[in-house]
C-alpha positions in Angstrom: -25.2 5.0 -8.0 -23.1 1.7 -6.7 -22.1 1.2 -3.5 -18.2 -0.7 -3.4 -17.2 -2.6 -2.2 -14.7 -2.6 0.8 -12.0 -4.4 -2.1 -13.0 -2.0 -4.0 -11.8 0.8 -1.8 -9.0 -0.5 -0.7 -7.5 -0.3 -4.5 -9.2 1.9 -5.0 -7.2 4.4 -2.3 -4.0 2.2 -2.9 -3.7 2.8 -6.8 -3.8 6.4 -5.8 -0.1 6.8 -4.0 2.3 8.4 -6.2 5.4 7.6 -7.6 8.4 7.6 -4.9 6.1 8.1 -1.9 4.4 4.5 0.7 1.8 4.4 3.2 0.8 2.2 5.9 -1.6 -0.3 5.7 -3.2 1.1 9.3 -3.6 4.8 6.9 -5.1 3.1 4.9 -7.9 1.2 6.9 -8.9 4.5 8.5 -9.9 6.4 5.2 -12.2 2.7 4.3 -12.8 2.5 7.4 -11.5 -1.1 7.7 -8.0 -2.6 10.2 -5.2 -2.8 8.9 -5.0 -6.4 9.4 -7.9 -6.4 6.4 -6.1 -4.0 4.3 -3.2 -6.6 4.5 -5.1 -9.6 3.5 -6.5 -8.1 0.8 -3.1 -6.8 -0.3 -1.9 -10.2 -0.1 -4.4 -12.1 -1.9 -4.1 -10.3 -5.2 -4.1 -11.7 -8.2 -1.3 -10.8 -11.1 -3.8 -9.3 -13.0 -4.7 -7.1 -10.2 -0.7 -7.0 -8.6 -0.3 -5.6 -12.4 -3.4 -2.4 -12.3 -2.6 -0.9 -8.4 0.8 -0.4 -6.8 0.6 -2.9 -4.1 3.9 -2.6 -3.0 3.9 1.0 -2.2 2.1 -0.1 1.0 4.1 -0.8 3.7 3.7 -1.6 7.9 3.8 1.9 9.8 7.3 1.4 10.5 8.2 1.0 7.3 8.6 -2.7 7.0 8.3 -4.8 4.1 5.7 -6.8 6.1 5.1 -8.9 2.7 9.2 -10.6 3.7 6.8 -12.9 5.8 4.8 -14.5 3.2 8.4 -15.6 1.1 8.6 -14.7 -2.5 6.2 -12.1 -2.7 7.8 -10.0 -0.1 11.2 -10.3 -2.0 8.9 -9.1 -5.4 7.7 -6.1 -3.5 10.9 -5.1 -2.1 13.3 -5.7 -5.7 10.2 -3.2 -7.2 10.8 -0.5 -4.2 14.4 -0.9 -4.9 14.6 -0.6 -8.9 12.1 1.8 -8.4 14.8 3.6 -6.3 13.0 3.6 -2.6 15.5 4.6 0.6 15.3 1.3 2.4 17.0 0.7 5.6 17.5 -3.4 5.6 14.1 -4.2 4.9 12.1 -0.9 5.9 11.3 2.5 3.7 12.8 5.2 5.0 9.7 6.5 6.2 10.9 10.4 6.7 11.8 10.5 3.2 8.2 8.5 1.4 5.6 8.7 3.2 2.3 9.5 1.8 -0.9 10.1 2.9 -3.0 11.7 0.8 -5.3 15.1 1.5 -8.5 14.2 3.0 -9.5 17.4 3.7 -9.5 18.2 0.6 -11.4 15.2 -0.5 -9.2 13.7 -3.2 -9.2 10.2 -1.0 -12.7 9.8 -1.4 -14.3 7.1 -3.1 
């Protein structure tokens, strides 16, 4: 069996985030054995095709802040998509009390 690359693992986990839920960079990093900055770097580097295949916009900072806003247009796009999907936003942050998702690692639903 082929070993998944770190990018494939990150995108595989991001693809499992359910609708109306978000998770944070550090959570993904802990599952895939990386760090939060690397997860952010991978997601910020997605091309248009990749962005259409995974719900990248469902990954925010641990506080709920839409950190991609620092990137300009991509961050504005992320915020717009979250608004269109009816996420509860407080300023530039997602309400983590309402939308946080941390998959069930114990039951293996996050294994690659």
